[in-house]
C-alpha positions as CSV (number, residue, x, y, z in Angstrom):
1,M,-21.8,32.4,29.7
2,M,-17.5,32.2,30.1
3,I,-17.4,28.4,29.9
4,R,-19.6,28.1,26.6
5,L,-17.9,30.7,25.0
6,F,-14.9,29.3,25.1
7,L,-16.3,26.3,24.4
8,L,-17.0,27.5,21.2
9,L,-13.6,28.4,20.5
10,I,-12.1,25.5,21.0
11,P,-13.2,24.5,17.1
12,L,-12.1,27.2,16.0
13,L,-8.5,27.5,17.2
14,I,-8.2,23.8,16.6
15,S,-8.8,24.8,13.1
16,L,-6.9,28.6,12.8
17,Q,-3.9,25.9,14.4
18,V,-4.1,23.2,11.3
19,S,-4.3,25.2,8.4
20,A,-1.3,27.6,9.5
21,N,0.0,24.0,10.2
22,S,-0.8,22.8,6.3
23,L,2.5,23.0,4.7
24,P,3.1,20.7,1.2
25,K,5.1,17.7,1.1
26,Q,9.2,18.6,0.6
27,A,11.5,17.5,-2.5
28,A,14.4,19.4,-2.8
29,I,14.7,18.0,-6.0
30,P,14.0,20.1,-9.5
31,G,10.5,20.3,-9.8
32,G,10.1,20.0,-6.0
33,V,9.2,22.1,-3.5
34,V,11.2,23.1,-0.9
35,I,10.6,25.0,2.6
36,V,13.0,27.9,4.0
37,A,13.0,29.3,7.5
38,L,12.9,32.7,7.6
39,S,13.0,35.3,10.6
40,T,11.3,35.0,13.7
41,D,10.1,38.6,13.6
42,L,6.6,38.1,13.0
43,I,5.3,42.3,13.3
44,V,7.2,42.4,9.5
45,K,6.3,39.8,6.6
46,P,9.5,39.5,4.6
47,I,9.0,39.4,1.1
48,V,10.8,36.8,-1.2
49,K,12.1,35.7,-5.0
50,L,13.7,33.2,-6.3
51,R,14.7,34.8,-9.8
52,G,12.6,37.7,-9.8
53,K,9.7,36.1,-9.1
54,Q,7.4,36.3,-5.8
55,V,7.7,33.2,-3.3
56,A,4.8,32.4,-1.3
57,V,5.6,33.8,2.2
58,V,3.9,31.9,5.0
59,Q,3.5,31.9,8.8
60,H,5.1,28.3,10.7
61,E,5.8,27.7,13.7
62,E,6.4,30.9,15.3
63,K,8.3,31.7,12.7
64,W,8.7,33.0,8.5
65,V,8.7,30.5,5.3
66,A,9.4,30.5,2.7
67,I,7.3,27.6,0.3
68,V,9.3,27.2,-2.6
69,G,9.0,25.8,-6.1
70,V,12.0,24.4,-8.0
71,P,12.3,24.9,-11.3
72,L,12.7,21.8,-13.4
73,D,15.7,23.3,-15.2
74,S,17.5,23.6,-11.9
75,K,21.4,22.4,-11.3
76,R,22.1,20.3,-8.4
77,G,23.6,22.6,-5.7
78,A,22.6,25.8,-4.2
79,Q,19.4,28.3,-5.1
80,I,19.4,31.4,-4.2
81,L,16.5,33.4,-2.9
82,S,16.4,37.1,-2.2
83,V,15.0,38.3,1.3
84,I,13.6,42.0,2.1
85,Q,12.4,42.7,5.8
86,N,12.0,46.0,7.8
87,G,13.8,47.7,4.4
88,K,16.7,45.5,4.1
89,T,17.9,42.4,1.7
90,S,19.3,39.4,2.6
91,K,20.2,36.3,0.5
92,V,19.2,32.7,2.1
93,L,20.7,29.6,0.4
94,F,18.7,26.2,-0.4
95,N,20.6,23.3,-1.2
96,I,18.9,20.6,-3.8
97,E,19.6,17.6,-5.6
98,D,19.5,16.0,-9.3
99,K,16.6,13.6,-10.3
100,A,16.7,12.4,-13.2
101,Y,13.4,11.7,-14.9
102,P,12.1,9.5,-17.8
103,T,11.2,9.4,-21.1
104,Q,7.9,8.9,-22.3
105,Y,7.4,8.2,-26.1
106,I,4.4,8.9,-27.3
107,T,2.6,8.7,-30.7
108,I,0.0,11.8,-31.7
109,D,-2.7,11.5,-34.7
110,N,-3.0,15.0,-35.0
111,K,0.9,16.5,-36.7
112,R,-0.2,19.5,-36.4
113,K,0.0,19.0,-32.5
114,V,3.8,17.9,-32.4
115,N,4.9,20.4,-35.9
116,P,1.9,23.4,-35.2
117,N,1.6,25.0,-38.5
118,K,2.0,29.3,-39.3
119,L,-1.6,30.0,-38.6
120,D,-1.6,27.7,-35.1
121,M,1.5,29.5,-34.1
122,T,0.0,32.5,-34.5
123,R,-2.7,30.8,-32.2
124,I,0.0,29.2,-29.4
125,N,1.9,32.9,-29.2
126,A,-1.7,34.6,-28.5
127,E,-3.0,31.8,-25.9
128,S,1.1,31.8,-23.9
129,A,-0.1,35.8,-22.8
130,V,-3.1,34.7,-21.7
131,I,-2.5,31.5,-20.1
132,N,1.1,33.4,-18.3
133,A,-1.0,36.3,-17.4
134,A,-2.8,33.5,-14.8
135,L,-0.2,31.7,-13.6
136,R,1.2,34.6,-12.4
137,H,-1.3,36.6,-10.7
138,W,-0.3,37.2,-7.3
139,T,-3.8,37.4,-4.3
140,D,-2.3,38.1,-1.1
141,K,-3.4,35.3,1.6
142,S,-2.5,34.8,4.9
143,I,-3.1,30.7,5.0
144,L,-2.9,28.5,1.7
145,P,-5.6,26.2,2.0
146,L,-3.9,22.5,2.4
147,P,-3.4,19.9,1.6
148,F,-5.6,19.8,-1.4
149,A,-8.2,17.2,-2.3
150,W,-7.7,15.0,-4.9
151,P,-10.0,16.9,-7.9
152,I,-11.1,13.2,-9.3
153,E,-10.5,9.1,-8.9
154,G,-8.3,7.8,-11.4
155,R,-5.8,5.5,-12.9
156,V,-2.1,7.5,-13.3
157,S,-1.5,7.8,-16.5
158,G,1.2,10.1,-17.0
159,L,4.0,11.5,-14.4
160,Y,5.5,15.0,-14.0
161,G,8.7,16.0,-14.8
162,R,8.7,13.1,-18.0
163,R,10.9,13.7,-20.7
164,R,8.2,13.6,-24.0
165,V,9.2,12.6,-26.9
166,F,5.9,13.2,-29.5
167,N,6.6,11.4,-33.0
168,G,10.1,11.0,-32.7
169,Q,10.3,14.6,-31.9
170,P,11.7,15.7,-28.2
171,R,9.4,18.6,-26.8
172,R,9.0,20.0,-23.2
173,P,8.7,17.8,-20.0
174,H,5.6,17.1,-18.4
175,S,4.1,19.6,-16.5
176,G,2.1,17.8,-14.4
177,M,-0.1,14.7,-13.8
178,D,-2.4,12.8,-16.2
179,I,-5.8,11.5,-14.9
180,A,-7.4,8.4,-17.1
181,A,-11.0,8.9,-16.4
182,P,-13.9,8.3,-18.3
183,I,-15.3,11.7,-20.6
184,G,-17.8,13.3,-18.4
185,T,-16.4,12.2,-14.9
186,E,-17.3,15.6,-13.1
187,V,-13.6,17.1,-12.1
188,H,-13.9,19.1,-8.0
189,A,-12.1,21.8,-6.8
190,P,-9.1,20.6,-4.6
191,A,-9.8,23.9,-2.2
192,E,-10.9,27.5,-2.0
193,G,-9.9,29.8,-4.8
194,I,-11.2,32.2,-7.2
195,V,-10.7,31.4,-11.3
196,R,-8.5,33.0,-12.9
197,G,-8.6,31.5,-17.2
198,V,-11.3,29.6,-18.7
199,G,-10.0,29.0,-22.2
200,N,-9.4,26.5,-24.9
201,Y,-6.0,26.4,-26.2
202,F,-4.4,24.7,-28.8
203,F,-2.2,22.2,-26.8
204,N,-4.4,21.8,-23.3
205,G,-7.7,22.0,-25.2
206,N,-10.3,23.1,-22.6
207,T,-9.0,24.7,-19.6
208,I,-9.6,26.2,-16.1
209,F,-7.1,28.2,-13.6
210,I,-7.7,28.3,-10.2
211,D,-5.8,31.0,-7.5
212,H,-5.3,29.4,-4.0
213,G,-3.2,32.9,-3.3
214,Q,0.6,33.6,-3.5
215,G,1.3,32.4,-6.4
216,L,-0.7,29.0,-6.2
217,V,-2.4,27.6,-8.7
218,T,-4.1,24.8,-10.0
219,I,-4.8,24.1,-13.4
220,F,-6.7,21.5,-15.3
221,C,-6.7,20.5,-19.1
222,H,-8.6,18.2,-21.6
223,L,-11.8,19.1,-19.9
224,D,-14.8,17.5,-21.8
225,R,-17.4,20.7,-20.4
226,T,-15.6,23.9,-17.8
227,D,-18.6,25.0,-15.3
228,V,-16.9,28.0,-13.8
229,F,-16.3,31.1,-14.9
230,S,-13.2,33.2,-15.1
231,G,-13.5,35.7,-11.3
232,Q,-15.9,33.2,-9.7
233,V,-14.8,31.9,-5.7
234,V,-15.0,28.6,-6.1
235,E,-14.8,25.9,-2.5
236,Q,-13.6,22.6,-2.6
237,G,-15.0,20.1,-3.2
238,E,-16.9,22.1,-5.9
239,V,-17.8,20.8,-9.5
240,I,-16.0,23.0,-12.3
241,G,-16.0,20.9,-15.4
242,T,-16.0,17.4,-15.9
243,V,-13.0,15.3,-18.2
244,G,-12.8,14.9,-21.8
245,M,-9.8,14.7,-24.4
246,T,-9.8,17.7,-25.9
247,G,-6.3,19.6,-27.2
248,R,-3.6,17.6,-27.9
249,V,-4.5,13.7,-26.2
250,T,-4.1,10.6,-26.9
251,G,-7.1,9.2,-24.6
252,P,-9.7,11.1,-21.6
253,H,-7.6,11.6,-19.0
254,L,-7.9,14.8,-17.1
255,H,-4.1,16.7,-16.9
256,L,-3.4,18.1,-13.2
257,G,-0.7,20.8,-12.8
258,V,0.4,22.9,-10.3
259,S,2.0,26.1,-10.6
260,L,4.0,27.5,-7.3
261,N,5.8,30.9,-7.7
262,D,5.4,30.1,-11.4
263,T,6.7,27.3,-11.7
264,R,5.1,24.4,-12.4
265,V,5.9,21.2,-9.7
266,E,5.1,17.9,-8.6
267,P,1.4,17.8,-7.7
268,R,1.5,14.6,-5.9
269,L,3.4,17.2,-3.6
270,F,0.1,18.9,-2.2
271,F,-2.2,16.1,-2.0
272,P,-3.1,13.2,0.3
273,A,-0.7,9.5,-0.9
274,R,-3.2,7.9,-3.1
């Protein structure tokens, strides 16, 4: 009986170890992710913040580590984490290097998608509050469901971080990556999580936000159809919608975004190499 129980426990222990050891790839650059070692005191979990925003913390190799999303506007050099543990506050530094992102020139036929009118701006401002609420939702979780699985197969048509010029006018850098696919292509959840928002937005079109815990959120934009609802629990591989060309687009594709500590970061750091 004891041998049988031991044999049953082996796959479970292996599974837990793999899950605990799964971290995103590291890139110490603006828009990247940095893994910062914190403490070997595993009894009390530290609270970590960057620029006032809480950062994901998990156990890894018998210590606490912070998984930090680096803002795209960060300058080269030292970044400061605020760490609270056992009632004491300390500072932890990590360094980042420069990263030169290329510029992408795009022509949009619908001029309002480049220069919204007053009514459009009223809608955009209202939508921003809803989007921010989804991205800033904090769900405590001991293990993050990494690595992610790719939501679709397709050609990468737009990389993260590119500085974009629409109709000759500079706009914000690209906050995710674009994967070209035919309209109607099924989009799958990259990991287990809770849907924190489903809506149609001026720029993003039909969009879904999935909360994977501790400020880690995946974003799916320009969908043709959405098959989930806010508050729904989804599992890895579950169909959440289909590829479309809603919002500000030049063709059918999925905009895939990853937000960590309310910072849009390079999605490819969370997925297997293509």
